C-alpha positions as CSV (number, residue, x, y, z in Angstrom):
1,X,24.3,-6.5,1.8
2,X,24.5,-10.3,1.9
3,X,26.6,-11.9,4.5
4,X,29.9,-13.5,3.6
5,X,29.8,-17.3,3.2
6,X,33.0,-17.9,1.2
7,X,32.5,-18.0,-2.6
8,X,29.0,-19.4,-2.7
9,X,26.5,-17.8,-5.0
10,X,23.8,-15.7,-3.4
11,X,20.1,-15.3,-4.4
12,X,16.8,-14.3,-2.9
13,X,15.4,-17.3,-1.0
14,X,11.9,-17.2,-2.5
15,X,13.3,-17.2,-6.1
16,X,15.2,-20.5,-5.6
17,X,13.7,-23.4,-7.6
18,X,13.9,-25.9,-4.8
19,X,13.4,-23.8,-1.7
20,X,9.5,-23.6,-2.0
21,X,9.2,-27.3,-1.3
22,X,11.6,-27.1,1.6
23,X,9.6,-24.0,2.9
24,X,6.4,-26.0,2.9
25,X,8.0,-28.6,5.1
26,X,9.7,-26.1,7.3
27,X,6.7,-23.9,8.2
28,X,5.1,-26.3,10.7
29,X,8.4,-26.9,12.3
30,X,9.2,-23.2,12.7
31,X,5.8,-22.0,13.9
32,X,4.1,-25.2,15.2
33,X,0.6,-25.9,14.0
34,X,-1.1,-23.9,16.8
35,X,1.0,-20.8,16.0
36,X,0.7,-21.2,12.2
37,X,-3.1,-21.4,12.3
38,X,-3.9,-18.6,14.7
39,X,-4.2,-16.3,11.7
40,X,-6.7,-18.7,10.2
41,X,-8.9,-18.7,13.3
42,X,-9.0,-14.9,13.3
43,X,-9.8,-14.9,9.6
44,X,-12.7,-17.4,9.9
45,X,-14.2,-15.3,12.8
46,X,-14.1,-12.3,10.5
47,X,-15.7,-14.2,7.6
48,X,-18.5,-15.3,9.9
49,X,-19.1,-11.7,11.0
50,X,-19.1,-10.6,7.4
51,X,-21.6,-13.3,6.4
52,X,-24.0,-12.1,9.1
53,X,-23.7,-8.4,8.0
54,X,-23.9,-8.9,4.3
55,X,-26.8,-10.0,2.1
56,X,-24.4,-11.6,-0.4
57,X,-23.4,-15.2,-0.5
58,X,-20.3,-14.6,-2.6
59,X,-17.1,-13.0,-1.3
60,X,-13.7,-12.0,-2.6
61,X,-10.7,-13.0,-0.5
62,X,-7.2,-11.6,-1.2
63,X,-4.2,-13.5,0.1
64,X,-1.2,-11.1,-0.1
65,X,2.2,-12.7,-0.1
66,X,0.6,-16.1,-0.6
67,X,3.9,-18.0,-0.7
68,X,3.1,-21.6,-1.4
69,X,-0.5,-21.1,-0.4
70,X,-0.5,-22.2,3.2
71,X,-2.9,-19.5,4.5
72,X,-5.2,-19.5,1.5
73,X,-5.6,-23.3,1.6
74,X,-6.1,-23.5,5.3
75,X,-8.6,-20.7,5.2
76,X,-10.7,-22.4,2.6
77,X,-10.6,-25.7,4.5
78,X,-11.6,-23.9,7.7
79,X,-14.5,-22.1,6.1
80,X,-15.8,-25.3,4.6
81,X,-15.9,-26.7,8.1
82,X,-18.0,-23.8,9.3
83,X,-21.8,-24.6,9.1
84,X,-22.6,-20.9,9.1
85,X,-20.7,-20.5,5.8
86,X,-22.2,-23.4,4.0
87,X,-23.6,-22.4,0.6
88,X,-21.2,-19.4,0.2
89,X,-18.8,-19.0,-2.7
90,X,-15.4,-17.6,-2.1
91,X,-13.4,-16.1,-5.0
92,X,-9.7,-16.3,-4.2
93,X,-7.1,-13.8,-5.4
94,X,-3.5,-14.8,-4.8
95,X,-0.7,-12.1,-4.9
96,X,2.9,-13.4,-4.8
97,X,6.0,-12.0,-6.6
98,X,7.8,-15.4,-6.6
99,X,6.8,-17.5,-9.7
100,X,8.0,-20.7,-8.1
101,X,6.0,-20.1,-4.9
102,X,2.9,-19.1,-6.9
103,X,3.0,-22.3,-8.9
104,X,2.8,-24.3,-5.7
105,X,-0.1,-22.3,-4.3
106,X,-2.2,-22.6,-7.5
107,X,-1.6,-26.3,-7.7
108,X,-2.9,-26.8,-4.1
109,X,-6.0,-24.7,-4.6
110,X,-6.7,-26.5,-7.9
111,X,-6.6,-29.9,-6.2
112,X,-8.9,-28.7,-3.4
113,X,-11.3,-27.1,-5.9
114,X,-11.6,-30.4,-7.8
115,X,-12.1,-32.3,-4.6
116,X,-14.9,-30.1,-3.5
117,X,-16.8,-29.5,-6.8
118,X,-19.5,-32.2,-6.4
119,X,-23.0,-30.7,-6.9
120,X,-24.2,-32.5,-3.8
121,X,-21.6,-30.7,-1.6
122,X,-23.4,-27.8,0.1
123,X,-20.3,-26.5,2.0
124,X,-18.5,-23.4,1.1
125,X,-16.9,-23.6,-2.3
126,X,-14.0,-22.0,-4.2
127,X,-15.2,-19.7,-7.0
128,X,-12.9,-18.0,-9.3
129,X,-9.1,-18.1,-8.6
130,X,-7.0,-15.2,-9.9
131,X,-3.2,-14.9,-9.6
132,X,-1.1,-11.8,-9.6
133,X,2.7,-12.2,-9.8
134,X,3.5,-8.7,-8.5
135,X,5.0,-7.0,-5.6
136,X,2.7,-6.1,-2.8
137,X,3.3,-2.4,-3.2
138,X,1.9,-2.6,-6.8
139,X,-1.4,-4.1,-5.5
140,X,-3.5,-0.9,-5.8
141,X,-2.6,-0.1,-9.3
142,X,-3.0,-3.7,-10.5
143,X,-6.4,-4.3,-9.0
144,X,-7.5,-0.9,-10.2
145,X,-6.6,-2.0,-13.8
146,X,-8.7,-5.1,-13.2
147,X,-11.7,-3.1,-12.0
148,X,-11.4,-4.5,-8.5
149,X,-11.2,-1.3,-6.5
150,X,-13.7,-1.5,-3.6
151,X,-14.4,-5.2,-4.4
152,X,-12.3,-7.0,-1.8
153,X,-14.3,-8.3,1.1
154,X,-11.4,-9.7,3.1
155,X,-7.6,-9.4,2.6
156,X,-4.8,-10.9,4.7
157,X,-1.0,-10.5,4.8
158,X,0.3,-12.6,7.6
159,X,3.3,-14.7,8.9
160,X,5.9,-11.9,8.5
161,X,5.3,-11.2,4.8
162,X,4.6,-7.5,5.4
163,X,8.1,-6.9,6.8
164,X,9.6,-7.8,3.4
165,X,8.4,-4.3,2.1
166,X,11.5,-2.6,3.3
167,X,11.1,0.9,1.7
168,X,8.9,3.3,3.6
169,X,7.4,4.8,0.5
170,X,6.6,1.4,-1.0
171,X,5.0,0.4,2.3
172,X,2.8,3.6,2.2
173,X,1.9,2.8,-1.4
174,X,0.9,-0.7,-0.4
175,X,-1.3,0.5,2.5
176,X,-3.0,3.2,0.5
177,X,-3.6,0.8,-2.5
178,X,-5.0,-1.9,-0.3
179,X,-7.4,0.5,1.5
180,X,-8.8,1.5,-1.9
181,X,-9.4,-2.1,-2.8
182,X,-11.5,-2.9,0.3
183,X,-15.3,-3.0,0.2
184,X,-16.2,0.4,1.8
185,X,-18.9,-1.2,4.0
186,X,-17.6,-4.4,5.3
187,X,-14.2,-4.9,3.8
188,X,-11.5,-5.8,6.2
189,X,-7.7,-6.2,6.1
190,X,-5.8,-8.4,8.5
191,X,-2.1,-7.7,8.8
192,X,0.4,-9.3,11.1
193,X,4.1,-8.7,12.0
194,X,6.3,-11.3,13.6
195,X,7.4,-10.4,17.1
196,X,11.0,-10.5,16.2
197,X,10.4,-7.8,13.5
198,X,8.9,-5.4,16.1
199,X,11.7,-3.4,17.7
200,X,9.5,-2.5,20.7
201,X,9.1,-6.1,21.6
202,X,12.7,-7.4,21.2
203,X,13.5,-6.7,24.8
204,X,10.4,-8.4,26.1
205,X,10.1,-12.1,26.8
206,X,7.9,-12.8,23.7
207,X,8.2,-16.0,21.7
208,X,10.1,-15.7,18.4
209,X,10.9,-18.1,15.5
210,X,13.9,-20.4,16.1
211,X,16.2,-20.2,13.1
212,X,19.4,-21.4,14.8
213,X,19.3,-25.1,14.0
214,X,20.3,-27.1,11.0
215,X,17.2,-28.7,9.3
216,X,17.2,-31.5,6.7
217,X,14.3,-32.9,4.7
218,X,13.9,-35.5,1.9
219,X,12.4,-34.1,-1.2
220,X,9.1,-35.6,-2.4
221,X,9.3,-34.0,-5.8
222,X,12.9,-35.0,-6.6
223,X,13.3,-38.7,-5.5
224,X,16.6,-39.3,-3.6
225,X,17.3,-35.6,-3.1
226,X,18.0,-34.2,0.4
227,X,17.6,-30.5,1.2
228,X,19.5,-28.9,4.1
229,X,19.1,-25.4,5.6
230,X,22.0,-24.4,7.9
231,X,21.6,-21.8,10.8
232,X,20.6,-18.3,9.8
233,X,22.9,-15.4,10.2
234,X,21.5,-11.9,10.7
235,X,22.9,-8.5,9.9
236,X,21.4,-5.1,10.7
237,X,22.0,-2.2,8.3
238,X,22.7,0.8,10.6
239,X,21.6,3.2,7.9
240,X,18.2,1.8,7.1
241,X,17.5,-0.3,10.2
242,X,16.6,-3.2,8.0
243,X,17.7,-6.8,8.8
244,X,19.1,-9.2,6.3
245,X,18.8,-12.9,7.1
246,X,21.0,-15.4,5.2
247,X,21.7,-19.1,5.3
248,X,23.5,-21.8,3.4
249,X,21.0,-24.0,1.6
250,X,22.3,-27.4,0.3
251,X,20.8,-29.9,-2.0
252,X,22.2,-33.4,-2.5
253,X,20.8,-35.2,-5.6
254,X,20.3,-39.0,-5.8
255,X,23.6,-39.3,-7.8
256,X,25.5,-37.6,-4.9
257,X,25.9,-34.3,-6.6
258,X,25.9,-31.5,-4.0
259,X,24.9,-27.9,-4.7
260,X,25.3,-25.2,-2.1
261,X,24.1,-21.6,-2.3
262,X,23.3,-18.7,0.1
263,X,19.7,-17.8,0.3
264,X,18.6,-14.5,1.9
265,X,15.8,-12.1,2.5
266,X,15.7,-8.6,4.0
267,X,13.0,-7.3,6.4
268,X,12.0,-3.9,7.8
269,X,12.0,-3.5,11.6
270,X,8.8,-2.0,12.9
271,X,8.3,0.6,15.6
272,X,4.7,0.4,16.8
273,X,4.0,4.1,17.3
274,X,5.2,5.1,13.9
275,X,3.5,2.1,12.4
276,X,0.1,2.9,13.7
277,X,0.5,6.5,12.7
278,X,1.3,5.4,9.2
279,X,-1.9,3.2,9.1
280,X,-4.0,6.3,9.8
281,X,-2.1,8.4,7.3
282,X,-2.8,5.8,4.6
283,X,-6.5,5.7,5.1
284,X,-6.9,2.7,7.4
285,X,-8.6,2.6,10.8
286,X,-7.6,0.0,13.4
287,X,-10.7,-1.9,14.4
288,X,-8.9,-4.4,16.6
289,X,-5.3,-5.5,17.6
290,X,-4.4,-8.8,19.0
291,X,-1.1,-10.2,20.3
292,X,-0.7,-13.7,19.0
293,X,2.0,-16.1,20.3
294,X,4.6,-15.3,17.7
295,X,3.1,-12.3,15.9
296,X,0.9,-9.2,16.5
297,X,-2.3,-8.7,14.4
298,X,-4.2,-5.6,13.2
299,X,-7.7,-5.8,11.8
300,X,-8.3,-2.8,9.7
301,X,-11.0,-1.1,7.7
302,X,-11.2,1.9,5.4
303,X,-11.2,5.2,7.2
């Protein structure tokens, strides 16, 4: 249930029309560049390994919960900087349920694709870009309908997105569906969960995301508009163990008009033993785990 903030309207954060721009500005501040990009470094290492093992020079990358495209964009840029990946083509599949977020991601990739399309540019290139405005748990069925089962070379779901699948059956459906989509030989799935969403680690002195401050940015898309996020409030549902985070989000237009609303999201808390048992039950084998600064990673392959 949403937390009480007076009579303000409440909506899902990622469905708000203005919040995607604010989110783009907030991410570096929340995670810091070194934390935000640790998933990209791990992904590039995996792509290099895949390039060595595969005879192909074209790979399909699936970014699950793409948001505004931060991970997909940074990954393409990083791969273009890798000499070992020069000459390769990467088809990008973006999965994101929020229409407003997906629009941002597609625009960024389109700009990058145009900027790197010169025939004399021998670095890694963006191939086809496909978008899927669906929930993560519907991934298996959707890619099956598109003839993409077994065709994904690398998939990633990072920066806490996985925890937004709050129902256990939906989570199992997501894991089983994603396993079926991976290339049986070299396909890999990289998942991460933020430390603060792992119940086993809450008592440990592990870094978490700071959401206790008020943050204000000037909009670049709406001249004269300011956007302010107030401190996050958290509530645990004792029946489900899920956590709802909510905060007041305020926009002030150039003409002085102020709009306030409550934005929220709900996340599933993870218990590591049950989580890793679930991975095995859903047809995934853990190849590697790694503790990042603010999140824990699993590199998985089909069992």
